[in-house]
C-alpha positions in Angstrom: 104.6 91.3 74.8 102.1 92.3 77.5 103.1 95.1 79.9 102.2 94.9 83.6 101.7 98.1 85.6 104.2 99.0 88.3 102.9 98.4 91.8 104.1 100.1 94.9 103.8 98.2 98.2 103.3 100.0 101.4 104.2 98.1 104.6 101.7 97.9 107.5 103.0 99.7 110.7 100.8 97.5 112.9 102.9 94.5 111.9 106.3 95.9 112.7 108.6 94.4 115.2 110.1 96.7 117.8 113.6 95.8 118.9 115.4 97.2 121.9 119.0 98.3 121.7 121.3 98.9 124.7 124.1 101.4 124.1 126.8 102.1 126.6 128.0 105.7 126.3 131.1 105.3 128.5 134.2 106.9 126.8 132.4 107.4 123.5 132.4 110.7 121.5 129.2 112.7 121.9 128.6 113.3 118.1 129.5 109.8 117.0 127.2 108.1 119.4 124.4 110.5 118.7 124.6 109.6 115.0 124.4 105.9 115.7 121.4 106.4 118.1 119.6 108.7 115.5 119.9 106.1 112.8 118.4 103.4 115.0 115.5 105.8 116.1 114.7 106.8 112.6 115.0 103.2 111.3 117.6 103.7 108.7 119.3 100.5 109.7 116.2 98.5 108.5 115.3 97.4 105.0 111.7 98.6 105.5 112.8 102.3 106.0 110.3 104.9 104.8 110.9 108.6 105.5 107.3 109.2 106.3 106.7 106.4 108.8 108.3 105.6 112.1 110.1 102.2 111.6 112.7 102.9 114.3 113.5 100.8 117.4 113.7 101.7 121.0 117.1 102.7 122.4 118.3 102.6 126.0 121.5 104.6 126.7 123.5 104.1 129.9 126.5 105.8 131.5 125.8 109.2 129.9 127.9 111.0 132.6 131.1 109.4 131.2 130.6 110.7 127.6 133.6 112.4 125.9 134.0 115.3 123.4 136.9 116.3 121.2 138.8 119.5 121.2 137.8 122.4 123.5 134.1 121.8 123.4 133.9 121.2 127.1 134.5 124.9 127.7 133.6 126.5 124.4 130.3 124.8 123.5 127.5 126.9 124.9 123.8 125.9 125.3 121.3 128.8 125.4 117.9 128.9 127.0 115.4 131.8 127.1 113.0 132.2 130.1 110.8 134.5 128.0 111.2 137.3 130.6 113.0 140.5 129.8 116.8 139.8 130.0 116.0 136.1 130.3 118.6 134.7 128.0 120.5 132.1 130.0 123.7 130.3 128.8 125.6 127.3 130.1 128.7 125.6 128.8 128.9 121.9 128.2 131.1 121.2 131.2 128.5 122.6 133.7 125.6 121.0 132.0 127.3 117.6 132.0 127.8 117.9 135.7 124.2 119.1 136.4 122.2 117.0 133.9 124.4 114.6 131.9 121.4 113.0 130.1 120.3 116.4 128.7 123.5 116.8 126.7 122.9 113.6 124.7 119.2 114.3 124.4 119.8 117.7 122.9 122.4 116.3 120.4 120.0 113.6 119.3 117.0 115.9 119.1 119.0 118.3 116.8 120.0 115.4 114.5 116.5 114.0 114.0 114.6 115.1 110.9 112.5 118.2 111.6 109.0 116.8 111.0 106.0 115.5 112.8 107.6 112.2 113.6 110.4 113.8 115.7 108.4 113.8 119.0 107.3 110.2 118.4 110.9 109.1 117.7 112.2 110.9 120.8 109.7 108.9 122.9 111.5 105.7 121.9 114.7 107.0 123.6 115.5 106.2 127.2 118.6 107.9 128.7 120.0 107.0 132.1 122.9 108.1 134.3 124.9 105.1 135.6 124.5 101.5 134.4 121.1 100.7 136.1 117.9 100.9 134.1 114.4 99.5 134.4 114.3 97.9 130.9 116.2 94.7 131.7 113.2 92.5 130.7 112.8 94.1 127.3 116.4 93.7 126.4 116.6 90.0 127.0 116.4 88.0 123.8 
């Protein structure tokens, strides 16, 4: 019996299809929707998934101002920012950040869930977050 060597096939990134996904964040839990979006951005929902290549799709998220959280996170969850000046540590709770910049809350949650590697910035570029239900990607989403 003749033995054949094992062969590993590597898929070509130039031939990949990029799909567009529209996700409505209205009345959805922040963490649960962030996990779904992260899986699509990384490409874990595809059979061609490789951890060292960006096989993810583009995601458009609308209605981010109507996102929900469970428990007392609205008042207890605190986001920190340092201005790099002396006494420059600034803090803001989820409730005030959601009023001021609702898209930033979801963006921070997704950014923290993505793998910490060189592809993180490239994957975040495939994410489009909008307040309200109007967005400029209507032509890409039509299939």
